[in-house]
C-alpha positions as a Markdown table, in Angstrom:
| # | Residue | x | y | z |
|---|---|---|---|---|
| 1 | Met | 0.0 | 0.0 | 0.0 |
| 2 | Gly | 2.0 | 2.9 | -1.3 |
| 3 | Arg | 1.2 | 6.5 | -0.6 |
| 4 | Pro | -1.2 | 7.5 | -3.4 |
| 5 | His | 0.6 | 10.8 | -4.0 |
| 6 | Asp | 4.0 | 9.3 | -4.5 |
| 7 | Ala | 5.1 | 9.0 | -8.1 |
| 8 | Ile | 8.0 | 7.3 | -10.0 |
| 9 | Ser | 9.4 | 9.2 | -12.9 |
| 10 | Leu | 12.1 | 7.4 | -15.0 |
| 11 | His | 14.0 | 8.8 | -18.0 |
| 12 | Thr | 17.0 | 7.5 | -20.0 |
| 13 | Leu | 19.4 | 10.0 | -21.5 |
| 14 | Ala | 20.8 | 9.5 | -25.0 |
| 15 | Asn | 24.0 | 8.1 | -23.5 |
| 16 | Gly | 22.3 | 5.5 | -21.3 |
| 17 | Val | 22.3 | 7.4 | -18.0 |
| 18 | Arg | 19.1 | 6.7 | -16.2 |
| 19 | Val | 17.4 | 9.3 | -14.1 |
| 20 | Val | 14.8 | 8.3 | -11.6 |
| 21 | Ala | 12.7 | 10.7 | -9.5 |
| 22 | Leu | 10.6 | 9.6 | -6.6 |
| 23 | Ala | 8.5 | 12.6 | -5.6 |
| 24 | Thr | 7.3 | 12.6 | -2.0 |
| 25 | Pro | 5.5 | 16.0 | -1.5 |
| 26 | His | 4.8 | 15.6 | 2.2 |
| 27 | Leu | 8.5 | 15.8 | 2.9 |
| 28 | Gln | 10.5 | 19.1 | 3.0 |
| 29 | Thr | 13.9 | 17.5 | 2.5 |
| 30 | Ala | 15.3 | 15.5 | -0.4 |
| 31 | Gly | 18.0 | 13.1 | -1.2 |
| 32 | Val | 20.0 | 12.8 | -4.4 |
| 33 | Ser | 22.3 | 9.9 | -5.1 |
| 34 | Val | 24.5 | 8.8 | -8.0 |
| 35 | Phe | 24.9 | 5.1 | -8.3 |
| 36 | Val | 27.7 | 3.5 | -10.4 |
| 37 | Arg | 27.5 | -0.1 | -11.4 |
| 38 | Val | 30.9 | -1.1 | -10.2 |
| 39 | Gly | 32.1 | -2.5 | -6.9 |
| 40 | Ser | 34.7 | -4.9 | -5.5 |
| 41 | Ala | 33.4 | -7.8 | -7.5 |
| 42 | His | 34.4 | -6.0 | -10.7 |
| 43 | Glu | 38.0 | -5.6 | -9.5 |
| 44 | Ser | 41.0 | -7.8 | -10.4 |
| 45 | Arg | 42.8 | -9.4 | -7.6 |
| 46 | Ala | 45.8 | -7.1 | -8.2 |
| 47 | Leu | 43.6 | -4.0 | -7.8 |
| 48 | Asn | 41.1 | -5.2 | -5.1 |
| 49 | Gly | 40.2 | -2.1 | -3.1 |
| 50 | Ile | 40.8 | 0.5 | -5.8 |
| 51 | Gly | 37.1 | 1.3 | -5.9 |
| 52 | His | 37.0 | 2.0 | -2.2 |
| 53 | Val | 40.0 | 4.2 | -2.5 |
| 54 | Leu | 38.3 | 6.1 | -5.3 |
| 55 | Glu | 35.1 | 6.6 | -3.3 |
| 56 | His | 37.2 | 8.3 | -0.6 |
| 57 | Met | 39.3 | 10.3 | -3.1 |
| 58 | Ala | 36.4 | 11.6 | -5.1 |
| 59 | Phe | 35.7 | 14.2 | -2.4 |
| 60 | Lys | 39.3 | 15.4 | -2.3 |
| 61 | Gly | 39.1 | 18.0 | -5.1 |
| 62 | Thr | 37.8 | 18.4 | -8.7 |
| 63 | Ser | 39.0 | 20.4 | -11.7 |
| 64 | Glu | 36.9 | 23.3 | -10.5 |
| 65 | Arg | 36.8 | 22.9 | -6.7 |
| 66 | Ser | 39.3 | 22.2 | -3.9 |
| 67 | Ala | 38.5 | 19.5 | -1.2 |
| 68 | His | 37.6 | 22.3 | 1.2 |
| 69 | Arg | 35.3 | 23.9 | -1.4 |
| 70 | Val | 33.6 | 20.5 | -2.1 |
| 71 | Asn | 32.6 | 20.3 | 1.6 |
| 72 | Leu | 31.8 | 24.0 | 2.1 |
| 73 | Asp | 29.5 | 24.1 | -0.9 |
| 74 | Ala | 27.4 | 21.3 | 0.6 |
| 75 | Glu | 27.5 | 22.6 | 4.2 |
| 76 | Met | 26.5 | 26.1 | 3.1 |
| 77 | Leu | 23.2 | 24.5 | 2.0 |
| 78 | Gly | 23.0 | 22.5 | 5.2 |
| 79 | Ala | 23.4 | 19.4 | 3.2 |
| 80 | Glu | 24.9 | 16.0 | 4.3 |
| 81 | Val | 27.4 | 14.3 | 1.9 |
| 82 | Asn | 28.3 | 10.7 | 2.0 |
| 83 | Ala | 29.3 | 7.7 | -0.1 |
| 84 | His | 29.6 | 4.0 | 0.0 |
| 85 | Thr | 31.2 | 1.1 | -1.9 |
| 86 | Asp | 29.6 | -2.4 | -2.1 |
| 87 | Lys | 30.4 | -5.6 | -4.0 |
| 88 | Asp | 28.3 | -4.6 | -7.0 |
| 89 | His | 28.0 | -0.8 | -6.9 |
| 90 | Thr | 29.3 | 2.5 | -5.6 |
| 91 | Ala | 27.1 | 5.4 | -4.6 |
| 92 | Tyr | 27.5 | 9.1 | -3.8 |
| 93 | His | 24.8 | 10.8 | -1.7 |
| 94 | Met | 23.6 | 14.3 | -0.7 |
| 95 | Arg | 20.6 | 15.2 | 1.4 |
| 96 | Gly | 19.2 | 18.6 | 2.2 |
| 97 | Leu | 16.3 | 20.8 | 1.3 |
| 98 | Gly | 14.1 | 19.7 | -1.6 |
| 99 | Glu | 14.6 | 23.0 | -3.4 |
| 100 | His | 18.3 | 22.3 | -3.6 |
| 101 | Ala | 18.0 | 18.9 | -5.3 |
| 102 | Pro | 19.1 | 20.2 | -8.8 |
| 103 | Arg | 22.2 | 21.8 | -7.2 |
| 104 | Phe | 22.9 | 18.5 | -5.5 |
| 105 | Val | 22.8 | 16.8 | -8.9 |
| 106 | Ala | 25.3 | 19.3 | -10.2 |
| 107 | Met | 27.6 | 18.9 | -7.2 |
| 108 | Leu | 27.6 | 15.2 | -7.4 |
| 109 | Ala | 28.3 | 15.3 | -11.2 |
| 110 | Asp | 31.4 | 17.3 | -10.5 |
| 111 | Ile | 32.6 | 14.9 | -7.8 |
| 112 | Val | 31.8 | 11.7 | -9.8 |
| 113 | Arg | 33.1 | 13.0 | -13.2 |
| 114 | His | 35.8 | 15.5 | -12.5 |
| 115 | Ala | 37.7 | 14.4 | -9.4 |
| 116 | Thr | 41.5 | 15.0 | -9.8 |
| 117 | Phe | 42.9 | 12.8 | -7.1 |
| 118 | Pro | 45.8 | 15.1 | -6.0 |
| 119 | Asp | 48.9 | 13.3 | -4.9 |
| 120 | Asp | 49.1 | 15.1 | -1.6 |
| 121 | Glu | 45.5 | 14.3 | -0.8 |
| 122 | Leu | 46.1 | 10.7 | -1.8 |
| 123 | Ala | 49.0 | 10.4 | 0.5 |
| 124 | Arg | 47.0 | 11.6 | 3.5 |
| 125 | Glu | 44.0 | 9.5 | 2.6 |
| 126 | Arg | 46.1 | 6.4 | 2.5 |
| 127 | Glu | 46.7 | 6.7 | 6.2 |
| 128 | Val | 42.9 | 7.1 | 6.9 |
| 129 | Leu | 42.1 | 4.0 | 4.7 |
| 130 | Leu | 44.9 | 1.9 | 6.4 |
| 131 | Gln | 43.4 | 2.8 | 9.8 |
| 132 | Glu | 40.0 | 1.6 | 8.5 |
| 133 | Val | 41.6 | -1.6 | 7.3 |
| 134 | Ala | 43.2 | -2.1 | 10.8 |
| 135 | Glu | 39.8 | -1.6 | 12.4 |
| 136 | Val | 38.3 | -4.3 | 10.2 |
| 137 | Glu | 41.2 | -6.7 | 10.8 |
| 138 | Asp | 40.6 | -6.3 | 14.5 |
| 139 | Asp | 36.9 | -7.0 | 14.3 |
| 140 | Pro | 36.2 | -10.8 | 14.5 |
| 141 | Val | 32.6 | -10.5 | 13.2 |
| 142 | Thr | 33.7 | -8.5 | 10.1 |
| 143 | Val | 36.5 | -11.0 | 9.5 |
| 144 | Ala | 34.1 | -13.9 | 9.9 |
| 145 | Tyr | 31.9 | -12.4 | 7.1 |
| 146 | Gln | 34.9 | -11.9 | 4.9 |
| 147 | Leu | 35.8 | -15.6 | 5.4 |
| 148 | Phe | 32.2 | -16.6 | 4.8 |
| 149 | Asp | 32.4 | -14.8 | 1.4 |
| 150 | His | 35.4 | -16.9 | 0.6 |
| 151 | Ala | 33.7 | -20.1 | 1.7 |
| 152 | Cys | 30.7 | -19.3 | -0.5 |
| 153 | Trp | 32.3 | -18.0 | -3.6 |
| 154 | Ala | 35.9 | -19.2 | -3.6 |
| 155 | Thr | 37.8 | -17.7 | -6.5 |
| 156 | His | 35.0 | -15.6 | -7.9 |
| 157 | Pro | 35.7 | -11.8 | -7.4 |
| 158 | Ala | 32.6 | -11.7 | -5.2 |
| 159 | Ala | 34.8 | -13.2 | -2.5 |
| 160 | Gln | 37.0 | -10.2 | -2.4 |
| 161 | Pro | 36.6 | -7.8 | 0.5 |
| 162 | Val | 35.0 | -4.4 | -0.4 |
| 163 | Ile | 37.6 | -2.6 | 1.7 |
| 164 | Gly | 40.4 | -4.1 | -0.4 |
| 165 | Gln | 43.9 | -5.2 | 0.2 |
| 166 | Arg | 46.6 | -3.2 | 2.1 |
| 167 | Arg | 49.0 | -3.4 | -0.8 |
| 168 | Val | 46.5 | -1.8 | -3.1 |
| 169 | Ile | 45.8 | 1.0 | -0.7 |
| 170 | Glu | 49.6 | 1.6 | -0.1 |
| 171 | Arg | 50.6 | 1.6 | -3.8 |
| 172 | Cys | 47.7 | 2.6 | -6.1 |
| 173 | Thr | 48.3 | 5.8 | -8.0 |
| 174 | Arg | 46.2 | 8.7 | -9.2 |
| 175 | Glu | 46.7 | 7.4 | -12.8 |
| 176 | Gln | 45.1 | 4.1 | -11.7 |
| 177 | Leu | 42.2 | 5.9 | -10.1 |
| 178 | Ala | 41.6 | 7.9 | -13.2 |
| 179 | Ala | 41.8 | 4.8 | -15.4 |
| 180 | His | 39.2 | 3.1 | -13.1 |
| 181 | Val | 36.8 | 6.1 | -13.7 |
| 182 | His | 37.5 | 6.1 | -17.4 |
| 183 | Leu | 36.7 | 2.4 | -17.7 |
| 184 | His | 33.7 | 2.0 | -15.4 |
| 185 | Tyr | 32.1 | 5.5 | -14.9 |
| 186 | Thr | 30.1 | 5.5 | -18.1 |
| 187 | Gly | 26.5 | 6.3 | -19.1 |
| 188 | Ala | 25.4 | 2.7 | -19.3 |
| 189 | Asn | 26.5 | 2.2 | -15.6 |
| 190 | Ile | 25.1 | 5.4 | -14.0 |
| 191 | Val | 21.8 | 6.0 | -12.3 |
| 192 | Val | 21.0 | 9.5 | -11.0 |
| 193 | Ala | 18.2 | 9.1 | -8.4 |
| 194 | Ala | 16.3 | 11.8 | -6.4 |
| 195 | Ala | 13.6 | 11.4 | -3.8 |
| 196 | Gly | 11.6 | 13.6 | -1.5 |
| 197 | Ala | 10.3 | 17.1 | -2.0 |
| 198 | Ile | 11.6 | 17.4 | -5.5 |
| 199 | Asp | 10.6 | 18.8 | -8.9 |
| 200 | Pro | 11.2 | 15.9 | -11.2 |
| 201 | Ala | 11.5 | 18.1 | -14.3 |
| 202 | Ala | 14.2 | 20.2 | -12.6 |
| 203 | Val | 16.1 | 17.1 | -11.5 |
| 204 | Leu | 16.0 | 15.7 | -15.1 |
| 205 | Arg | 17.3 | 19.0 | -16.5 |
| 206 | Ala | 20.2 | 19.0 | -14.0 |
| 207 | Ala | 21.0 | 15.4 | -14.8 |
| 208 | Glu | 21.1 | 16.1 | -18.5 |
| 209 | Ala | 23.4 | 19.1 | -17.9 |
| 210 | Gly | 25.7 | 17.2 | -15.5 |
| 211 | Phe | 25.8 | 13.7 | -17.1 |
| 212 | Gly | 24.4 | 14.0 | -20.6 |
| 213 | Asp | 27.8 | 14.2 | -22.3 |
| 214 | Met | 29.3 | 11.1 | -20.6 |
| 215 | Pro | 30.5 | 8.4 | -22.9 |
| 216 | Arg | 27.9 | 5.5 | -23.1 |
| 217 | Gly | 30.3 | 2.6 | -22.5 |
| 218 | Gln | 29.1 | -0.9 | -21.9 |
| 219 | Pro | 27.1 | -2.2 | -18.9 |
| 220 | Asn | 29.3 | -3.7 | -16.2 |
| 221 | Glu | 27.4 | -7.0 | -16.0 |
| 222 | Leu | 28.8 | -9.6 | -13.6 |
| 223 | Pro | 28.8 | -13.3 | -14.2 |
| 224 | Ala | 26.9 | -15.5 | -11.7 |
| 225 | Ala | 29.1 | -16.6 | -8.8 |
| 226 | Asp | 29.2 | -20.4 | -8.6 |
| 227 | Tyr | 28.7 | -21.5 | -5.1 |
| 228 | Ala | 31.5 | -23.4 | -3.5 |
| 229 | Gly | 30.8 | -24.0 | 0.2 |
| 230 | Gly | 33.2 | -25.1 | 2.9 |
| 231 | Thr | 34.7 | -24.1 | 6.2 |
| 232 | Arg | 37.1 | -21.2 | 7.0 |
| 233 | Val | 38.6 | -20.7 | 10.5 |
| 234 | Lys | 40.8 | -17.9 | 11.9 |
| 235 | Arg | 42.1 | -17.5 | 15.4 |
| 236 | Met | 41.9 | -13.9 | 16.6 |
| 237 | Asp | 43.2 | -13.0 | 20.1 |
| 238 | Val | 40.7 | -10.1 | 20.7 |
| 239 | Gly | 38.4 | -11.6 | 23.3 |
| 240 | Arg | 37.0 | -14.8 | 24.8 |
| 241 | Gln | 34.2 | -15.5 | 22.4 |
| 242 | Met | 33.9 | -17.4 | 19.2 |
| 243 | His | 32.0 | -15.8 | 16.2 |
| 244 | Leu | 30.1 | -17.9 | 13.7 |
| 245 | Val | 28.7 | -17.0 | 10.3 |
| 246 | Met | 27.0 | -19.9 | 8.7 |
| 247 | Gly | 24.9 | -19.9 | 5.6 |
| 248 | Tyr | 23.7 | -21.0 | 2.2 |
| 249 | Pro | 23.4 | -19.6 | -1.4 |
| 250 | Val | 20.2 | -17.8 | -2.6 |
| 251 | Ala | 19.2 | -16.2 | -5.8 |
| 252 | Gly | 20.5 | -12.7 | -6.8 |
| 253 | Arg | 18.6 | -9.5 | -7.2 |
| 254 | Ala | 17.3 | -10.3 | -10.6 |
| 255 | Asp | 15.2 | -13.1 | -9.1 |
| 256 | Thr | 12.0 | -11.4 | -7.7 |
| 257 | Asp | 11.0 | -14.4 | -5.6 |
| 258 | Val | 10.7 | -13.2 | -2.1 |
| 259 | Ala | 10.3 | -16.6 | -0.4 |
| 260 | Val | 13.9 | -16.6 | 0.7 |
| 261 | Asp | 13.5 | -13.2 | 2.4 |
| 262 | Val | 10.5 | -14.6 | 4.3 |
| 263 | Ala | 12.6 | -17.7 | 5.0 |
| 264 | Ala | 15.3 | -15.6 | 6.7 |
| 265 | Ala | 12.6 | -13.9 | 8.8 |
| 266 | Val | 11.0 | -17.3 | 9.7 |
| 267 | Leu | 14.3 | -18.6 | 10.9 |
| 268 | Gly | 15.8 | -15.8 | 12.8 |
| 269 | Asp | 14.0 | -12.4 | 12.9 |
| 270 | Gly | 13.0 | -11.5 | 16.4 |
| 271 | Met | 13.2 | -13.1 | 19.9 |
| 272 | Ser | 10.3 | -15.5 | 19.1 |
| 273 | Ser | 11.9 | -16.9 | 16.0 |
| 274 | Pro | 13.2 | -20.5 | 16.2 |
| 275 | Leu | 16.8 | -19.3 | 16.1 |
| 276 | Leu | 16.6 | -17.0 | 19.1 |
| 277 | Ala | 14.1 | -19.1 | 20.9 |
| 278 | Glu | 16.3 | -22.2 | 20.7 |
| 279 | Leu | 19.8 | -20.7 | 21.1 |
| 280 | Arg | 19.1 | -17.9 | 23.5 |
| 281 | Glu | 15.8 | -18.3 | 25.3 |
| 282 | Lys | 15.8 | -22.0 | 25.8 |
| 283 | Arg | 19.5 | -23.0 | 25.9 |
| 284 | Gly | 21.3 | -19.8 | 26.9 |
| 285 | Leu | 24.0 | -20.5 | 24.4 |
| 286 | Val | 24.2 | -17.0 | 22.9 |
| 287 | Tyr | 23.5 | -13.4 | 23.7 |
| 288 | His | 23.0 | -12.4 | 20.0 |
| 289 | Ala | 22.0 | -14.4 | 16.9 |
| 290 | Ala | 20.5 | -13.2 | 13.7 |
| 291 | Cys | 19.6 | -14.3 | 10.2 |
| 292 | Asn | 19.5 | -12.2 | 7.0 |
| 293 | Ala | 19.3 | -12.7 | 3.2 |
| 294 | Asp | 21.7 | -10.5 | 1.2 |
| 295 | Arg | 21.3 | -10.3 | -2.6 |
| 296 | Phe | 23.7 | -9.0 | -5.1 |
| 297 | Glu | 23.8 | -8.9 | -8.9 |
| 298 | Phe | 25.9 | -12.1 | -9.1 |
| 299 | Gly | 24.1 | -14.1 | -6.4 |
| 300 | Gly | 23.1 | -14.0 | -2.8 |
| 301 | Gln | 23.5 | -15.5 | 0.7 |
| 302 | Leu | 21.4 | -16.5 | 3.6 |
| 303 | Ala | 23.7 | -15.8 | 6.6 |
| 304 | Ile | 23.2 | -16.9 | 10.2 |
| 305 | Glu | 25.5 | -15.2 | 12.7 |
| 306 | Ala | 26.0 | -15.9 | 16.4 |
| 307 | Ser | 28.7 | -15.3 | 19.1 |
| 308 | Phe | 29.2 | -17.6 | 22.0 |
| 309 | Ala | 31.7 | -19.3 | 24.3 |
| 310 | Pro | 34.1 | -21.6 | 22.5 |
| 311 | Gln | 32.9 | -24.7 | 24.3 |
| 312 | His | 29.4 | -24.3 | 22.7 |
| 313 | Leu | 30.6 | -24.5 | 19.1 |
| 314 | Asp | 29.5 | -28.1 | 18.5 |
| 315 | Thr | 26.1 | -27.5 | 20.1 |
| 316 | Val | 25.4 | -24.2 | 18.3 |
| 317 | Leu | 26.3 | -25.8 | 14.9 |
| 318 | Gly | 24.2 | -28.8 | 15.6 |
| 319 | Gln | 21.2 | -26.8 | 16.7 |
| 320 | Val | 21.4 | -24.4 | 13.7 |
| 321 | Ala | 21.6 | -27.3 | 11.3 |
| 322 | Ser | 18.7 | -29.0 | 13.0 |
| 323 | Leu | 16.6 | -25.8 | 12.8 |
| 324 | Met | 17.3 | -25.5 | 9.1 |
| 325 | Arg | 16.2 | -29.1 | 8.5 |
| 326 | Ser | 13.1 | -28.5 | 10.6 |
| 327 | Gln | 12.1 | -25.5 | 8.4 |
| 328 | Ala | 12.7 | -27.6 | 5.3 |
| 329 | Glu | 10.2 | -30.2 | 6.7 |
| 330 | Arg | 7.5 | -27.9 | 7.9 |
| 331 | Ile | 6.8 | -24.2 | 8.2 |
| 332 | Glu | 4.6 | -23.5 | 11.2 |
| 333 | Thr | 1.6 | -21.2 | 10.4 |
| 334 | Val | 2.5 | -18.9 | 13.3 |
| 335 | Asp | 6.1 | -18.5 | 12.1 |
| 336 | Leu | 4.9 | -17.8 | 8.5 |
| 337 | Glu | 2.5 | -15.1 | 9.6 |
| 338 | Arg | 5.1 | -13.5 | 12.0 |
| 339 | Ala | 7.7 | -13.5 | 9.2 |
| 340 | Arg | 5.5 | -12.1 | 6.5 |
| 341 | Asn | 4.4 | -9.2 | 8.8 |
| 342 | Gln | 8.0 | -8.5 | 9.8 |
| 343 | Val | 9.1 | -8.3 | 6.2 |
| 344 | Ile | 6.1 | -6.1 | 5.4 |
| 345 | Val | 7.0 | -3.7 | 8.2 |
| 346 | Arg | 10.6 | -3.7 | 7.1 |
| 347 | Leu | 9.6 | -2.8 | 3.5 |
| 348 | Leu | 7.3 | 0.0 | 4.7 |
| 349 | Arg | 10.0 | 1.4 | 7.0 |
| 350 | Ala | 12.5 | 1.3 | 4.1 |
| 351 | Asp | 10.0 | 3.2 | 1.9 |
| 352 | Glu | 9.9 | 5.9 | 4.5 |
| 353 | Arg | 13.7 | 6.4 | 4.3 |
| 354 | Val | 14.8 | 8.5 | 1.4 |
| 355 | Thr | 18.3 | 7.1 | 1.1 |
| 356 | Gln | 17.0 | 3.5 | 1.1 |
| 357 | Arg | 14.3 | 4.2 | -1.5 |
| 358 | Leu | 17.0 | 5.6 | -3.8 |
| 359 | Glu | 19.2 | 2.6 | -3.4 |
| 360 | Asp | 16.3 | 0.2 | -4.0 |
| 361 | Ala | 15.4 | 2.0 | -7.1 |
| 362 | Ala | 18.9 | 2.1 | -8.5 |
| 363 | Leu | 19.7 | -1.5 | -7.8 |
| 364 | Asp | 16.3 | -2.5 | -9.4 |
| 365 | Leu | 17.4 | -0.6 | -12.5 |
| 366 | Phe | 20.7 | -2.4 | -12.6 |
| 367 | Ala | 19.3 | -5.9 | -12.1 |
| 368 | Leu | 15.8 | -5.7 | -13.6 |
| 369 | Gly | 15.8 | -2.6 | -15.9 |
| 370 | Arg | 12.8 | -1.2 | -14.0 |
| 371 | Val | 11.8 | 0.2 | -10.6 |
| 372 | Arg | 9.5 | -1.8 | -8.4 |
| 373 | Gly | 7.1 | 0.2 | -6.3 |
| 374 | Val | 6.4 | -0.7 | -2.6 |
| 375 | Ala | 3.0 | -2.0 | -3.5 |
| 376 | Glu | 4.5 | -4.6 | -5.8 |
| 377 | Arg | 6.9 | -5.7 | -3.2 |
| 378 | Leu | 4.3 | -5.9 | -0.5 |
| 379 | Ala | 1.9 | -7.9 | -2.7 |
| 380 | Arg | 4.7 | -10.5 | -3.4 |
| 381 | Val | 5.3 | -10.9 | 0.3 |
| 382 | Arg | 1.6 | -11.3 | 1.1 |
| 383 | Glu | 1.3 | -14.0 | -1.5 |
| 384 | Val | 4.2 | -16.2 | -0.3 |
| 385 | Ser | 3.1 | -19.6 | 0.9 |
| 386 | Gly | 4.5 | -21.9 | 3.5 |
| 387 | Glu | 5.3 | -24.4 | 0.8 |
| 388 | Gln | 7.3 | -21.8 | -1.1 |
| 389 | Val | 9.3 | -21.0 | 2.0 |
| 390 | Arg | 9.8 | -24.6 | 2.8 |
| 391 | Ala | 11.1 | -25.2 | -0.7 |
| 392 | Ser | 13.6 | -22.4 | -0.2 |
| 393 | Phe | 15.0 | -24.1 | 2.8 |
| 394 | Gln | 15.2 | -27.4 | 0.9 |
| 395 | Arg | 17.2 | -25.8 | -1.9 |
| 396 | Met | 19.6 | -24.2 | 0.5 |
| 397 | Leu | 20.2 | -27.4 | 2.3 |
| 398 | Lys | 20.8 | -29.3 | -1.0 |
| 399 | Ala | 23.4 | -26.7 | -2.0 |
| 400 | Gly | 25.5 | -27.3 | 1.2 |
| 401 | Thr | 26.7 | -25.2 | 4.1 |
| 402 | Ser | 29.3 | -22.5 | 4.3 |
| 403 | Val | 30.8 | -21.8 | 7.7 |
| 404 | Ala | 33.3 | -19.2 | 9.0 |
| 405 | Val | 34.5 | -19.1 | 12.6 |
| 406 | Thr | 36.7 | -16.5 | 14.2 |
| 407 | Gly | 37.8 | -15.3 | 17.6 |
| 408 | Ser | 38.8 | -17.7 | 20.4 |
| 409 | Val | 39.4 | -20.6 | 18.1 |
| 410 | Gly | 41.3 | -23.8 | 19.0 |
| 411 | Arg | 43.6 | -25.8 | 16.8 |
| 412 | Ala | 40.9 | -28.4 | 16.1 |
| 413 | Ala | 38.1 | -26.0 | 15.2 |
| 414 | Thr | 37.9 | -26.9 | 11.6 |
| 415 | Arg | 37.6 | -30.6 | 12.5 |
| 416 | Arg | 35.0 | -29.8 | 15.1 |
| 417 | Val | 32.9 | -27.8 | 12.6 |
| 418 | Glu | 33.0 | -30.5 | 10.0 |
| 419 | Gln | 32.3 | -33.2 | 12.6 |
| 420 | Ala | 29.4 | -31.3 | 14.2 |
| 421 | Leu | 27.8 | -30.7 | 10.8 |
| 422 | Ala | 28.3 | -34.4 | 9.8 |
| 423 | Glu | 26.8 | -35.6 | 13.0 |
| 424 | Ser | 23.8 | -33.2 | 12.6 |
| 425 | Ala | 23.2 | -34.3 | 9.0 |
| 426 | Ala | 23.4 | -38.0 | 10.1 |
| 427 | Ala | 20.7 | -37.4 | 12.7 |
| 428 | Gly | 18.4 | -36.7 | 9.8 |
| 429 | Val | 15.6 | -34.9 | 11.6 |
| 430 | Ala | 15.4 | -32.1 | 14.1 |
| 431 | Pro | 15.0 | -32.8 | 17.8 |
| 432 | Ala | 11.4 | -33.4 | 18.8 |
| 433 | Glu | 11.2 | -30.3 | 21.0 |
| 434 | Ile | 12.1 | -28.2 | 18.0 |
| 435 | Lys | 9.5 | -29.9 | 15.7 |
| 436 | Arg | 6.8 | -29.2 | 18.3 |
| 437 | Arg | 7.1 | -25.4 | 17.9 |
């Protein structure tokens, strides 16, 4: 049920740049984002991380404006400026008053198209980026997710970390950054998106002025990532807990089947979900556990995470595996209703956040060539049946498990993981107390 006064306006410029405007008149602010269809999964191993360096350096000066001026121009309007890099895209954002949306488009065009990557700024930013890498390297949960990517996708570029490699950050040059822009920042790979209190016609004119003369280029399509599966373990002396990320492959963004999203909510969204009810409320094994489905252009993952004392590893693995099998056998009516409503509320909350609406629209365009409205998304969730969700669990189990473990890990952890999963699989069915939920 979308707001009736919301409207989606979509235009494609002659060079392939797509401009989407999501007018929301009841707001007074607006967000503008430029999405580029390039991320860490598009990078070679030798240059893994260059896109993340570029995202930082884009704000360090353009052919017309210094780094100070880039920030001052935004802040004089009261606007926020930000950016992020992901596995399959990069995005640059501004948010402020709706009347300034066309100016935001022009400012972002300058940043995205005309950054100069000064050597002195690059030298300073290296230190910032290396501190960010060190922070990631010290975080066992983030490292667990990186290892989980390797377990899932092996040698596919999707397994590479978005933050990149230290050696790339330390050695990449302004010439390499410029070459990356020249190769990937082309009309066929750009979406200019605006939402909020905007004038769609004014946004379109600004996008034409700022991006209309870009070279078209070719779409940066990614090949599907073949699922590998397996176990990755890393000891990290940063605490007394063990951190687990365990999961299975799911379809990528181009697949509009939402059964897997409901499946993730069925298993582990909320304290009453089987995952939390069993691991935390009943057994006291964990303080935190969660389940989510992440979809990218090349594929997706259902990821289950938990942190616990090392002595509980075998029990946690066995219980999670049993819960997965239980859902593959039967989806309880109460769990299906709970999960559908949780996904519906999540979609509605996302639709109320300007930045999230922009990202959803842009990634829809990259994956599907169209923008799905919230009404379409909600209808699909409401139509999902228990049988469809159960089939999703069955497909995941058939593909096999990927496991990453970090933290207070003993020497025999890999063997313990593999043995616990084998014993759980040999059991064949979930414990009776789980099946009675």
